[in-house]
C-alpha positions in Angstrom: 116.7 107.4 105.9 114.0 109.4 104.1 111.6 111.6 106.0 108.2 110.2 107.0 105.2 111.2 105.0 102.9 113.3 107.2 99.3 114.1 106.4 96.7 116.4 108.0 93.6 115.0 109.6 91.5 116.2 106.6 93.5 114.2 104.2 93.5 111.3 106.7 89.7 111.4 106.9 89.4 111.3 103.1 91.7 108.3 103.0 89.7 106.4 105.7 86.5 107.1 103.7 88.3 105.2 100.9 89.0 102.3 103.3 92.6 103.0 104.2 93.5 101.5 107.6 94.0 103.9 110.5 96.2 102.6 113.3 95.7 104.3 116.7 98.7 104.0 118.9 97.2 105.7 121.9 97.0 103.7 125.2 93.9 101.9 126.3 92.7 104.5 128.7 93.0 107.1 126.0 90.9 105.3 123.4 88.4 104.2 126.0 87.6 107.9 126.5 87.4 108.8 122.8 88.2 107.0 119.6 88.2 107.5 115.8 84.9 106.4 114.3 86.1 105.0 111.0 85.3 101.6 109.4 88.9 100.4 109.1 90.5 101.0 112.5 93.2 99.0 114.4 94.3 99.8 118.0 97.9 99.0 118.9 99.1 100.9 122.0 102.4 102.5 121.7 103.6 100.6 124.7 103.0 97.4 122.8 103.9 98.5 119.3 107.3 96.8 119.0 105.7 93.4 119.9 102.5 93.8 117.8 103.5 95.9 114.7 103.4 92.8 112.5 99.6 92.8 112.8 99.6 95.9 110.5 99.5 94.9 106.8 102.8 95.9 105.1 101.5 95.8 101.6 99.0 98.7 101.8 98.8 102.3 102.8 98.3 102.8 106.6 97.7 105.9 108.6 99.3 106.0 112.1 97.7 108.3 114.6 97.8 109.3 118.3 96.8 112.2 120.5 98.8 115.0 118.9 101.1 113.2 116.4 104.3 112.6 118.4 104.0 108.9 119.2 102.5 108.2 115.8 105.5 109.8 114.1 107.8 107.5 116.1 105.7 104.5 115.2 105.7 105.6 111.5 109.5 105.7 111.5 109.6 102.4 113.3 107.5 100.9 110.6 109.6 102.5 107.9 112.7 100.9 109.5 110.9 97.5 109.2 110.1 97.7 105.5 106.7 99.4 105.7 106.9 101.8 102.7 103.3 103.0 102.8 103.0 104.1 106.4 102.1 107.8 106.9 101.8 109.8 110.0 98.7 111.8 110.8 99.9 115.2 112.2 98.1 116.8 115.1 96.4 113.5 116.1 92.9 113.0 117.4 93.0 116.4 119.1 92.9 118.1 115.6 90.5 115.4 114.3 88.1 116.3 117.0 88.5 120.1 116.3 87.7 119.4 112.7 84.5 117.6 113.7 85.4 114.3 112.1 83.6 111.2 113.3 84.4 110.0 116.8 83.1 107.8 119.5 83.1 109.2 123.0 84.3 112.6 124.0 87.8 113.9 124.0 88.3 115.3 127.5 92.0 116.2 127.3 92.4 118.5 124.4 96.0 119.2 124.9 99.0 117.3 123.7 101.3 115.1 125.6 104.7 113.5 125.2 105.2 110.2 123.6 104.1 108.4 126.8 100.8 110.3 127.0 101.5 111.8 130.3 99.8 115.0 129.4 103.0 117.0 129.8 104.8 118.3 126.7 108.2 117.5 128.4 109.1 114.9 130.9 109.4 116.3 134.4 109.1 115.1 138.0 107.6 111.7 138.5 106.7 111.4 134.8 110.3 111.7 133.7 111.2 108.1 134.4 108.1 107.0 132.5 108.7 109.1 129.4 111.1 108.9 126.6 
């Protein structure tokens, strides 16, 4: 399999200004706190991604994003494995998006990363280990 295309938040912002769809795969409590303020946004939590990925158009470029770029990278590879040839991962996620001052709704309280399950810990440990991949 080929490597996923990864873009920085600056490139992603430019693409969203051109109308490219941004798919946020963070969990509901995360995007309730802060979200991307772009005109073409779709929210599909990572925990529901396998069931809902078909909602994403397969015939156009889509940007996949999360908190720091880990879950979105996994979602991008998942899409690639399901025939989505124009899915790209936004590296560094909404954390870097916010640092760059790009449009947002709400305020990002947690400015650190997290593992794929959004536990806030870079590596699974303790009670979070069973809830994290």
